[in-house]
VODOSE-485858 format. One record per residue: x negated, y negated, z of N, C-alpha, C, O, CB in turn; residue in one letter. Coordinates in steps of 0.1 Angstrom, whole numbers, plus 2048, in hexadecimal, padded with zeros to 3 digits. Each point is the difference from the previous one (the first is absolute). Glycine has a CB too. Example, Ala and Ser with C-alpha at 12.3 -4.5 7.8 and 13.67 -1.06 7.14 Angstrom:
<nodes>
+-----+-----+-----+------+------+------+-----+-----+-----+-----+-----+-----+------+------+------+---------+
| nxx | nyy | nzz | caxx | cayy | cazz | cxx | cyy | czz | oxx | oyy | ozz | cbxx | cbyy | cbzz | residuo |
+-----+-----+-----+------+------+------+-----+-----+-----+-----+-----+-----+------+------+------+---------+
| 77C | 839 | 84E |  809 |  7F4 |  800 | 7F7 | 7F4 | 800 | 7F6 | 800 | 807 |  81D |  80C |  805 |       A |
| 7F1 | 7E9 | 7ED |  7F7 |  7F5 |  800 | 808 | 7F5 | 808 | 7FB | 7F5 | 801 |  7F9 |  811 |  7E9 |       S |
+-----+-----+-----+------+------+------+-----+-----+-----+-----+-----+-----+------+------+------+---------+
</nodes>
This chain:
<nodes>
+-----+-----+-----+------+------+------+-----+-----+-----+-----+-----+-----+------+------+------+---------+
| nxx | nyy | nzz | caxx | cayy | cazz | cxx | cyy | czz | oxx | oyy | ozz | cbxx | cbyy | cbzz | residuo |
+-----+-----+-----+------+------+------+-----+-----+-----+-----+-----+-----+------+------+------+---------+
| 631 | CFC | 811 |  804 |  804 |  7F2 | 810 | 801 | 801 | 805 | 805 | 809 |  7E4 |  808 |  7F2 |       M |
| 81D | 7EE | 7FA |  80F |  800 |  800 | 805 | 80E | 7FE | 7F9 | 809 | 7FC |  807 |  7E0 |  7FC |       P |
| 80D | 819 | 80C |  806 |  80D |  7FE | 802 | 802 | 7F1 | 802 | 7F7 | 7F8 |  80A |  807 |  81E |       K |
| 7F4 | 80F | 7E6 |  801 |  804 |  7F2 | 80F | 803 | 7FD | 807 | 805 | 809 |  7E1 |  804 |  7F6 |       L |
| 81D | 7F3 | 7F6 |  80D |  803 |  7FC | 801 | 80D | 7FA | 7F8 | 804 | 7F7 |  80D |  7E5 |  807 |       K |
| 806 | 81F | 805 |  802 |  80D |  7F9 | 808 | 7FD | 7F3 | 807 | 7F7 | 7FF |  7FA |  816 |  817 |       S |
| 7FC | 7FC | 7E0 |  807 |  7FF |  7F4 | 80F | 804 | 802 | 802 | 80C | 803 |  7E9 |  7F8 |  7F0 |       H |
| 81E | 7F3 | 80A |  80E |  804 |  804 | 806 | 80B | 7F8 | 808 | 808 | 805 |  7FB |  7E1 |  801 |       S |
| 7F8 | 819 | 7ED |  805 |  80B |  7F8 | 7FB | 80D | 805 | 807 | 80A | 801 |  7FA |  7E7 |  7EC |       G |
| 7F2 | 80F | 817 |  7FA |  80C |  806 | 806 | 804 | 80D | 801 | 80C | 803 |  7E9 |  7EE |  7F2 |       A |
| 81A | 7FC | 813 |  806 |  803 |  80D | 80D | 809 | 7FE | 803 | 809 | 808 |  7F3 |  7E1 |  802 |       K |
| 811 | 813 | 7EC |  80D |  807 |  7FD | 7FE | 80D | 7FA | 809 | 809 | 801 |  802 |  7E1 |  7FC |       K |
| 7EA | 819 | 7FD |  7FE |  80D |  7F9 | 7F7 | 80A | 806 | 801 | 80C | 7FC |  803 |  7E6 |  7F0 |       R |
| 7F3 | 80A | 81C |  7F6 |  809 |  805 | 7FF | 800 | 80F | 803 | 7F6 | 807 |  7F0 |  807 |  7E5 |       F |
| 80B | 80F | 81A |  7FE |  801 |  80F | 7F4 | 809 | 802 | 7FE | 80A | 7F9 |  81B |  7F1 |  80C |       F |
| 7E0 | 803 | 807 |  7F4 |  807 |  803 | 804 | 80C | 809 | 807 | 7FF | 809 |  7EB |  7EC |  7F5 |       K |
| 808 | 820 | 7FF |  801 |  80D |  808 | 7F7 | 7FF | 80B | 7F7 | 7F8 | 801 |  810 |  815 |  7EB |       T |
| 7FA | 7FD | 81D |  7F7 |  801 |  80C | 7F2 | 803 | 7FB | 7F6 | 7FC | 807 |  81D |  80C |  807 |       A |
| 7EB | 7FF | 7E7 |  7F2 |  803 |  7FC | 7FA | 7F4 | 7F8 | 7F4 | 801 | 7FC |  813 |  818 |  803 |       S |
| 801 | 7DC | 7FF |  7FA |  7F5 |  7F9 | 803 | 7FF | 7F1 | 7FC | 7F7 | 7F9 |  7F3 |  80A |  817 |       G |
| 819 | 809 | 7EB |  803 |  800 |  7F2 | 80D | 7F7 | 7FE | 807 | 7FD | 80A |  7EF |  81A |  7F2 |       K |
| 80D | 7E5 | 7F8 |  80C |  7F8 |  7FD | 80A | 809 | 7F9 | 7FC | 807 | 7F7 |  7F7 |  7E4 |  808 |       F |
| 81A | 814 | 805 |  80B |  807 |  7FA | 809 | 7F7 | 7F9 | 801 | 7F4 | 804 |  7FD |  81E |  80D |       K |
| 809 | 7F3 | 7E5 |  80A |  7F7 |  7F9 | 80B | 80A | 7FA | 7FD | 80C | 7FF |  7F2 |  7E2 |  7FC |       H |
| 81C | 80C | 802 |  80B |  807 |  7FA | 7FD | 801 | 7F1 | 7F9 | 7F8 | 7FA |  818 |  800 |  818 |       A |
| 7F5 | 813 | 7E8 |  7FE |  802 |  7F2 | 809 | 7F6 | 7F8 | 80B | 7FC | 804 |  7EF |  81C |  800 |       R |
| 802 | 7E5 | 7F0 |  808 |  7F8 |  7F7 | 80B | 807 | 7F9 | 7FF | 80C | 800 |  7ED |  7E6 |  7FD |       A |
| 81E | 807 | 7FE |  80A |  806 |  7F8 | 80D | 804 | 808 | 807 | 809 | 7FB |  7E7 |  7FF |  7F6 |       G |
| 814 | 7F3 | 81B |  80B |  804 |  808 | 80C | 7F6 | 801 | 808 | 802 | 808 |  7E7 |  80B |  805 |       R |
| 811 | 7E9 | 7EA |  809 |  7F6 |  801 | 80E | 802 | 7F9 | 80A | 7FF | 806 |  7E2 |  7F2 |  7FC |       R |
| 813 | 813 | 7F1 |  80C |  802 |  7F9 | 7FC | 80A | 7F4 | 7F5 | 804 | 7FE |  814 |  7E5 |  808 |       H |
| 802 | 81B | 7F3 |  7FF |  80A |  7F5 | 7FB | 80E | 805 | 7F7 | 806 | 7FA |  804 |  7E7 |  7F6 |       L |
| 80A | 817 | 81B |  7FB |  80D |  806 | 808 | 80C | 7FC | 7FC | 80B | 802 |  7FD |  7E8 |  811 |       L |
| 813 | 80B | 7E6 |  808 |  80B |  7FD | 7FA | 809 | 7F5 | 801 | 80C | 802 |  812 |  7E6 |  804 |       A |
| 7E6 | 809 | 7F0 |  7FA |  809 |  7F6 | 7F4 | 808 | 805 | 7FC | 80A | 7FA |  80C |  7E6 |  7F5 |       P |
| 7F2 | 80C | 81D |  7F4 |  807 |  805 | 805 | 80C | 807 | 80B | 801 | 806 |  7E8 |  7E9 |  7FC |       S |
| 805 | 820 | 7FE |  803 |  80D |  807 | 7FF | 7FE | 80F | 7FA | 7F7 | 805 |  7FD |  817 |  7E7 |       S |
| 80F | 7FC | 81B |  7FF |  800 |  80E | 7F2 | 802 | 805 | 7FC | 7FA | 80B |  81A |  80F |  7F6 |       G |
| 7E2 | 7FE | 7F8 |  7F2 |  802 |  803 | 7F8 | 7F3 | 7FF | 7F8 | 7FD | 808 |  809 |  81A |  7F0 |       E |
| 803 | 7E0 | 7FE |  7F9 |  7F4 |  7FE | 804 | 7F6 | 80C | 7F8 | 7F9 | 805 |  808 |  80A |  7E2 |       D |
| 80D | 7FE | 81C |  804 |  7F7 |  80C | 7FA | 804 | 80D | 7FD | 7F8 | 808 |  818 |  805 |  7EC |       R |
| 7EA | 810 | 80E |  7F9 |  805 |  80C | 7F2 | 7FC | 800 | 7FB | 7FC | 80B |  814 |  817 |  7F6 |       Q |
| 7EA | 7ED | 7F4 |  7F2 |  7FC |  800 | 7FE | 7F1 | 803 | 7F7 | 7FC | 806 |  805 |  816 |  7E9 |       Y |
| 80E | 7E6 | 80C |  7FF |  7F1 |  802 | 803 | 7FD | 80E | 7FD | 7F5 | 805 |  809 |  807 |  7E4 |       M |
| 801 | 80D | 81F |  803 |  7FD |  80E | 7F3 | 800 | 809 | 7FF | 7F9 | 80A |  818 |  810 |  7F3 |       R |
| 7DF | 7FF | 7FE |  7F4 |  801 |  808 | 7F7 | 7F4 | 7FF | 800 | 7F9 | 7F6 |  801 |  81F |  807 |       T |
| 7F8 | 7E4 | 80E |  7F7 |  7F5 |  800 | 7F3 | 804 | 7FA | 7FD | 80C | 7FF |  80D |  7EB |  816 |       K |
| 7EF | 800 | 7E6 |  7F3 |  802 |  7F9 | 7F5 | 7F9 | 807 | 803 | 7F5 | 806 |  808 |  80E |  7E4 |       N |
| 7E9 | 803 | 817 |  7F5 |  7FA |  806 | 7F6 | 7FA | 7F6 | 7FE | 806 | 7F5 |  804 |  80A |  81E |       T |
| 7F9 | 7E4 | 7EF |  7F6 |  7FA |  7F7 | 7F3 | 807 | 802 | 7FD | 805 | 80A |  80F |  7E5 |  7F7 |       L |
| 7EC | 816 | 7F4 |  7F3 |  805 |  801 | 7F6 | 7F6 | 807 | 805 | 7F5 | 803 |  7FF |  81A |  7E8 |       N |
| 7F0 | 7F5 | 817 |  7F7 |  7F8 |  808 | 7FD | 7F2 | 7F9 | 800 | 7F6 | 807 |  7F6 |  81F |  802 |       K |
| 809 | 7EB | 7EA |  7FC |  7F4 |  7F9 | 80C | 7F6 | 800 | 7FF | 7F4 | 803 |  7F2 |  819 |  7EE |       T |
| 81B | 7F8 | 80D |  80C |  7F7 |  800 | 803 | 7FC | 80F | 804 | 7F5 | 802 |  806 |  817 |  7EA |       E |
| 7F3 | 7FC | 81D |  802 |  7FD |  80F | 7F8 | 7F4 | 804 | 804 | 7F8 | 808 |  800 |  81F |  7FC |       G |
| 7EF | 7E8 | 7F6 |  7F7 |  7F5 |  804 | 806 | 7F3 | 7FA | 7FF | 7F5 | 807 |  7ED |  81A |  7F9 |       K |
| 81B | 7F1 | 7F5 |  806 |  7F4 |  7FA | 80B | 7FC | 809 | 801 | 7F4 | 803 |  7F9 |  813 |  7E5 |       I |
| 80F | 802 | 81C |  80C |  7FD |  808 | 7FB | 7FB | 80E | 807 | 7F8 | 806 |  807 |  819 |  7ED |       I |
| 7E7 | 7F5 | 812 |  7FB |  7FC |  80D | 7FD | 7F1 | 800 | 801 | 7F9 | 80A |  7F6 |  81E |  7FB |       A |
| 804 | 7E4 | 7F0 |  7FD |  7F1 |  7FF | 80D | 7F8 | 800 | 800 | 7F5 | 805 |  7EB |  810 |  7EE |       R |
| 820 | 800 | 807 |  80C |  7F9 |  800 | 807 | 800 | 80E | 807 | 7F7 | 803 |  7FC |  810 |  7E4 |       Y |
| 7FA | 804 | 821 |  806 |  801 |  80D | 7F5 | 800 | 80B | 7FD | 80B | 805 |  817 |  801 |  7F1 |       L |
| 7E7 | 7E8 | 80D |  7F4 |  800 |  809 | 803 | 805 | 80E | 7F7 | 804 | 807 |  801 |  7E9 |  7EB |       P |
| 815 | 812 | 813 |  803 |  804 |  80E | 808 | 80D | 800 | 806 | 803 | 80B |  7FA |  7E5 |  7FB |       Y |
| 800 | 820 | 7EF |  808 |  80C |  800 | 7F9 | 80B | 808 | 804 | 80B | 801 |  805 |  7EF |  7E8 |       A |
+-----+-----+-----+------+------+------+-----+-----+-----+-----+-----+-----+------+------+------+---------+
</nodes>
């Protein structure tokens, strides 16, 4: 059976934790950050974990993760 290709967009956005969940950075951190409050910016710094259903989808995109 041939090797499976990973989805190149998913490779850049998601990474697997030791427990098998997928983490990703939050959206909205590129520009126009001045009007947002410090609390909003602090919240966007934290990583987010995908739920079980979304994790199954990303696992298909990243077969060797």
